[in-house]
C-alpha positions in Angstrom: -4.9 -27.0 33.5 -4.4 -27.4 29.8 -2.7 -30.7 28.8 -1.0 -28.8 25.9 2.2 -26.7 26.4 3.2 -25.0 23.2 6.3 -23.0 22.2 6.5 -21.2 18.9 10.0 -20.7 17.5 10.2 -17.8 14.9 13.5 -18.1 13.1 14.3 -21.8 13.7 17.5 -23.2 12.4 20.7 -25.0 13.4 22.1 -23.4 16.5 20.1 -21.5 19.1 16.6 -22.0 17.5 16.5 -25.8 17.3 18.3 -26.2 20.6 15.9 -24.0 22.5 13.0 -25.9 20.9 14.6 -29.2 21.9 15.3 -28.0 25.5 11.6 -27.0 26.0 10.5 -30.3 24.6 12.7 -32.2 26.9 11.2 -30.2 29.8 7.6 -31.0 29.2 6.5 -28.8 26.3 4.6 -31.3 24.2 3.9 -29.1 21.1 6.6 -27.2 19.2 5.9 -25.1 16.2 8.9 -24.2 14.1 8.9 -21.3 11.7 11.5 -20.4 9.1 11.8 -19.6 5.4 13.9 -22.7 4.5 11.7 -25.7 4.2 14.5 -28.3 4.1 16.1 -26.8 7.2 12.7 -26.9 8.9 12.5 -30.7 8.3 16.0 -31.2 9.8 15.1 -29.1 12.8 11.9 -31.0 13.3 13.8 -34.3 13.4 16.3 -32.8 15.8 13.5 -31.6 18.2 11.6 -34.9 18.0 14.6 -36.7 19.4 14.4 -34.6 22.6 11.1 -36.2 23.8 8.9 -39.1 22.7 5.8 -37.1 23.6 6.4 -34.0 21.6 4.4 -33.0 18.5 6.4 -30.9 16.1 4.8 -28.8 13.4 6.6 -26.7 10.8 5.5 -23.6 8.9 7.4 -21.7 6.2 7.6 -18.0 6.9 9.7 -15.2 5.5 9.7 -12.6 8.3 10.8 -9.8 6.0 7.6 -10.3 4.0 5.4 -8.5 6.5 2.2 -9.0 4.5 2.5 -12.7 4.7 2.7 -12.9 8.5 -1.0 -12.7 9.3 -1.9 -15.7 7.2 0.8 -17.7 8.9 -0.5 -16.7 12.3 -3.9 -17.9 11.2 -2.3 -21.3 10.4 -0.9 -21.3 13.9 -4.4 -20.8 15.3 -5.5 -23.9 13.5 -2.7 -25.9 15.1 -3.0 -24.8 18.7 -5.3 -23.0 21.0 -2.5 -22.0 23.4 0.3 -19.6 23.0 2.6 -20.4 25.9 6.0 -19.3 24.7 7.1 -17.3 21.7 10.8 -17.5 21.0 11.8 -14.9 18.5 15.2 -15.7 17.0 15.5 -13.8 13.7 18.6 -12.0 12.5 21.1 -11.8 9.7 24.8 -11.5 10.3 26.7 -9.9 7.5 30.0 -8.2 7.7 30.2 -5.0 5.5 32.2 -1.8 5.5 30.3 0.7 7.5 29.6 3.1 4.6 29.0 0.3 2.0 25.8 -1.2 3.6 23.0 -0.9 1.0 20.0 0.9 2.5 17.8 -1.9 1.2 19.6 -4.4 3.4 19.1 -2.2 6.5 15.4 -1.9 5.6 15.0 -5.7 5.2 16.9 -6.3 8.5 14.6 -3.9 10.3 11.5 -5.6 8.9 12.8 -9.0 9.9 13.8 -8.2 13.5 11.6 -5.3 14.5 8.4 -4.9 12.4 7.9 -8.7 12.2 8.4 -8.9 16.0 5.8 -6.2 16.5 3.3 -8.0 14.3 3.9 -11.2 16.2 3.6 -9.4 19.5 0.3 -7.8 18.6 -1.1 -11.2 17.9 0.6 -13.2 20.7 0.5 -10.9 23.8 -3.3 -10.7 24.2 -3.4 -14.5 23.9 -0.7 -14.8 26.6 -2.5 -12.4 28.8 -5.7 -14.5 28.5 -3.6 -17.6 29.3 -2.1 -16.0 32.4 -5.6 -15.2 33.7 -6.9 -18.7 33.1 -3.8 -20.6 34.2 -1.4 -18.6 36.5 1.1 -21.5 36.5 1.5 -21.3 32.7 4.2 -18.6 32.7 3.4 -17.2 29.2 6.6 -15.6 27.8 7.9 -13.7 24.8 11.6 -14.3 24.7 13.7 -12.5 22.0 17.4 -13.2 21.1 19.6 -10.2 21.2 23.2 -9.4 21.9 25.7 -6.9 23.3 25.4 -4.8 20.1 22.9 -2.3 21.5 25.5 -1.0 23.9 28.7 -2.1 22.2 28.2 -1.8 18.4 30.5 -3.3 15.9 31.1 -1.0 12.8 31.4 -3.8 10.3 28.0 -5.0 11.7 26.3 -1.7 11.3 22.9 -3.0 10.2 22.8 -5.7 12.9 24.0 -3.2 15.6 21.3 -0.7 14.6 18.4 -3.1 14.4 19.3 -4.9 17.6 19.4 -1.6 19.5 15.9 -0.8 18.2 14.7 -4.3 19.0 16.0 -4.0 22.5 14.0 -0.8 23.0 10.9 -2.5 21.7 11.3 -5.4 24.1 11.9 -3.1 27.0 8.7 -1.3 26.2 6.8 -4.7 26.1 8.4 -5.7 29.4 7.3 -2.5 31.1 3.8 -2.6 29.6 2.9 -6.3 30.2 4.9 -7.6 33.1 2.1 -6.8 35.5 -0.4 -8.8 33.4 1.5 -12.1 33.9 3.4 -12.1 30.6 7.2 -12.3 30.9 8.9 -10.4 28.1 12.7 -10.7 28.0 15.9 -10.7 26.0 18.4 -13.5 25.6 21.7 -11.7 25.0 24.3 -13.9 23.5 27.3 -11.6 23.7 29.5 -12.9 20.9 29.7 -15.5 18.1 27.8 -18.7 19.0 29.8 -21.8 18.2 29.4 -25.5 19.4 33.0 -25.7 20.8 32.7 -22.6 23.1 32.3 -23.3 26.8 29.5 -20.8 27.3 28.4 -19.4 24.0 27.3 -22.7 22.5 23.8 -23.5 21.5 23.1 -26.2 24.1 24.2 -24.0 27.0 22.2 -21.0 25.7 19.2 -23.3 25.4 19.6 -24.5 29.0 20.0 -20.9 30.2 17.0 -19.9 28.3 14.9 -22.6 30.0 16.1 -21.4 33.4 15.2 -17.8 32.4 11.7 -19.0 31.4 11.3 -21.0 34.6 12.3 -17.9 36.7 9.5 -16.0 34.9 11.0 -12.5 35.6 13.7 -10.1 34.4 14.4 -8.2 31.2 17.9 -9.6 30.4 19.6 -13.0 30.3 23.2 -12.2 29.5 25.4 -15.0 28.3 29.2 -14.4 27.8 32.4 -16.3 27.6 
């Protein structure tokens, strides 16, 4: 069995991203790779995750997921940092309230790139590596976990772009789940059904991270639904 357990967090940041990374670190993942477009935020997230375990190595990489042409080069950098892709946690989205007929088409296009096309590029790269890991180490539980919400079935008009792209993203993840579940790769959705805030009893980053760990440990199922 490999001595390295690696989680990649695409869309790291204060909230769900850094708390999930810290939760996995506290449960034995000894290598965390954080990816986001904001370099200073990455440094803060790395420090937060490092506090979760004295044994974790934290690497950071700058990545703008809406810049699709830049993604392959960053994936190459990941290959230089680790030989194992154990868990990919994809947590990219933009929340912007806008009148339903006033959303610029360019914003919808950028949101689609960030949450759907970027996810597809990452999955093309990660899933074959996860399948290989599942064959070589059946206890590894390779997983692609994607944050989503209630918006695919309960859209919010002032969140038109987010509602539309989350519905599309859900469909993509469902396809991955059906295609790769039998090859030892768990593909699932973390559905935070509402605004995430530290003071909420259920929809707070720490609870979501703990529930995500449990979902990973179970190694099965399409949906983890978290509500108040």
